C-alpha positions in Angstrom: 0.0 0.1 -0.1 1.2 3.2 -0.9 2.1 5.7 2.1 -0.3 9.0 2.2 1.2 12.1 1.0 1.2 15.4 3.4 1.2 18.8 1.7 1.8 21.7 3.6 0.9 25.2 2.5 3.2 28.2 3.8 0.6 31.0 5.0 3.4 33.3 5.0 3.7 33.1 1.5 0.3 32.9 0.8 -0.2 36.4 2.8 2.7 37.9 1.1 0.9 37.2 -2.6 -2.4 38.9 -1.2 -0.6 42.0 0.1 1.3 42.3 -3.4 0.4 45.5 -5.2 -1.1 44.6 -8.7 1.2 45.5 -11.4 0.6 48.7 -13.4 -1.5 48.3 -16.4 0.3 48.2 -19.7 0.1 51.3 -22.1 -1.6 49.8 -24.6 -4.2 48.4 -22.4 -5.1 51.8 -20.6 -7.3 54.0 -23.0 -7.0 57.0 -20.7 -3.0 56.9 -20.7 -2.7 56.0 -24.4 -5.0 59.3 -25.0 -2.8 61.5 -23.1 0.2 60.3 -25.1 -1.4 60.4 -28.4 -3.2 64.1 -27.8 0.3 65.6 -27.8 1.5 64.7 -31.3 1.9 67.8 -33.1 0.7 67.5 -36.4 -2.0 65.6 -38.3 0.5 63.7 -40.1 1.8 62.4 -36.8 -1.4 61.6 -36.0 -2.4 59.5 -39.5 1.0 57.7 -39.1 0.2 56.6 -35.2 -3.4 55.5 -36.4 -1.9 53.3 -38.3 0.2 51.5 -35.9 -2.1 48.9 -34.2 -5.9 48.5 -33.6 -5.4 50.2 -30.2 -4.2 53.6 -31.3 -6.7 53.3 -34.4 -9.4 52.8 -31.7 -8.2 55.8 -29.5 -7.8 58.3 -32.2 -10.9 57.5 -34.3 -12.9 58.3 -31.0 -15.2 61.5 -31.3 -13.9 62.5 -28.0 -10.4 62.2 -28.6 -11.0 64.1 -31.9 -12.4 66.9 -29.9 -9.6 67.4 -27.5 -7.3 67.2 -30.3 -9.0 69.9 -32.4 -8.9 72.3 -29.8 -5.3 71.6 -29.0 -4.1 72.2 -32.7 -6.3 74.7 -34.5 -6.3 73.8 -38.3 -3.4 74.9 -40.2 -3.3 77.1 -42.8 -3.2 75.3 -46.2 -3.2 78.0 -48.8 -5.1 80.8 -50.2 -7.9 80.6 -52.7 -8.3 83.0 -55.1 -8.5 82.2 -59.0 -6.8 79.1 -58.3 -5.7 77.5 -54.9 -2.0 78.5 -54.0 -0.7 76.2 -51.5 1.7 77.3 -48.5 5.4 76.9 -49.5 8.2 75.7 -47.5 9.5 76.4 -45.0 5.6 76.6 -43.6 5.0 73.7 -41.7 1.8 72.8 -43.7 3.6 72.8 -46.8 3.5 69.0 -47.5 0.1 68.7 -46.7 -0.9 71.7 -49.0 0.8 70.4 -52.3 -1.5 67.3 -51.8 -4.8 69.4 -51.8 -3.4 71.4 -54.7 -4.2 68.0 -56.7 -7.8 68.3 -57.9 -8.4 64.7 -57.7 -7.9 65.3 -53.5 -10.0 68.4 -53.3 -12.6 69.9 -55.4 -12.3 73.8 -54.2 -14.7 75.0 -56.9 -17.4 72.8 -56.2 -18.4 71.3 -59.3 -20.1 68.3 -57.8 -23.0 70.6 -56.8 -26.1 70.5 -59.2 -25.8 73.2 -61.7 -22.6 74.7 -60.7 -22.7 77.5 -63.2 -25.9 78.4 -61.1 -23.8 79.4 -57.9 -20.9 81.8 -57.0 -18.3 81.3 -54.0 -18.8 83.8 -51.2 -16.7 82.6 -48.2 -14.7 79.7 -47.2 -14.0 79.0 -43.9 -12.8 75.8 -41.5 -12.7 73.5 -44.9 -16.2 74.7 -45.7 -17.3 77.1 -48.6 -20.2 79.0 -48.9 -22.2 79.6 -52.2 -25.0 81.4 -53.1 -27.3 81.1 -56.2 -27.1 84.1 -58.4 -30.8 85.7 -58.1 -33.1 86.0 -61.0 -32.6 88.9 -63.1 -29.1 89.8 -61.3 -26.3 91.2 -63.4 -23.1 89.9 -62.5 -20.4 92.0 -60.7 -16.4 91.7 -60.9 -16.6 88.7 -58.3 -19.2 86.7 -60.4 -22.4 88.1 -58.7 -23.8 91.5 -57.9 -22.8 92.8 -54.0 -25.8 95.0 -54.3 -28.5 91.8 -55.0 -30.3 89.9 -52.1 -29.2 86.1 -52.6 -31.9 83.9 -50.9 -30.4 80.5 -51.9 -27.1 79.1 -50.2 -25.1 76.1 -50.3 -22.5 74.7 -47.9 -19.8 72.5 -49.7 -17.2 70.2 -48.1 -14.5 70.3 -51.3 -12.4 67.3 -49.9 -15.6 64.7 -49.4 -17.3 66.2 -52.1 -20.6 67.0 -50.3 -23.2 69.6 -50.0 -26.2 71.1 -47.9 -28.6 73.4 -49.5 -29.8 75.9 -47.1 -33.7 76.8 -46.6 -34.1 79.9 -48.6 -34.5 83.1 -47.1 -38.3 83.9 -46.6 -40.2 86.4 -48.3 -41.2 88.4 -45.2 -37.4 88.9 -43.9 -36.7 89.7 -47.7 -39.1 92.0 -47.9 -37.6 93.8 -44.7 -34.3 94.3 -46.4 -35.4 96.7 -49.1 -33.7 95.5 -52.1 -33.7 98.7 -54.0 -32.2 100.6 -51.3 -29.2 97.7 -50.3 -25.7 99.2 -50.7 -24.2 95.8 -50.1 -25.0 92.2 -49.0 -21.8 90.1 -47.8 -22.7 86.7 -46.3 -20.1 84.7 -44.8 -19.7 81.4 -42.6 -19.1 81.9 -38.7 -18.2 79.0 -36.5 -20.8 78.0 -34.0 -19.7 78.7 -30.3 -22.4 76.2 -29.1 -20.5 73.2 -31.0 -16.8 72.5 -29.8 -16.1 69.7 -32.2 -16.3 71.8 -35.1 -19.0 69.8 -36.7 -21.5 72.8 -37.3 -21.8 76.3 -38.6 -23.5 79.7 -38.9 -24.1 81.7 -42.0 -24.4 85.8 -41.4 -25.7 87.9 -44.0 -25.0 91.5 -43.2 -27.1 94.0 -45.2 -26.4 97.5 -45.6 -28.9 99.9 -46.7 -30.0 103.4 -46.3 -31.9 102.9 -43.0 -28.8 101.0 -41.4 -27.4 97.3 -41.1 -29.6 94.5 -40.9 -27.9 90.8 -40.3 -29.6 87.7 -41.6 -28.4 84.8 -39.3 -29.2 81.3 -40.9 -30.6 78.6 -38.2 -34.1 79.6 -38.9 -33.6 82.7 -41.1 -33.8 85.8 -38.7 -33.2 89.3 -38.8 -31.3 91.4 -36.2 -30.8 95.2 -36.2 -27.4 97.0 -35.4 
């Protein structure tokens, strides 16, 4: 008959195991720690390269909360000047390399030729990667910029030249247009303004200052409304 085996457990060793501090989390397993590291990357190019490193980096970088923080810490860089053509930033400007890529017509359509009936629209402003276009009013004569600054344009579109998307805004209502007194307008210059209520930069406002003999009126898109100054 086999002799029974006697096993003993060291209580001291078990106690030491229970009291030992847990190991610190690995950086790749802690999204909060990883976020604080990646948010300090200086440029979008660095962020793009980091995003391709591994699934953990990609998950953190593409989250809405991370992108909101990154945009707040790193305002959009100047890529160039939009005139008769797109003039990209030149070295030694830090955006020169990215700007050269946007000069390619296959990358960005700054003239928004993707919008239906493109000949009907005229550029009025460009801000934060968006273009504001107004439709030529019926019976309006063209000025040097392709539109008459005294004509009250009522139809607008906001375009994304990179992703080739557009949004047609509701037309300015008849009652508000009547308040502007078309025959007295000295100039009408609509422009894009950032939304103060949106930290992520995903919304916008359209302002339309109207100057006439009676003073200044401002049309504000949201639901179009008039403000006197």
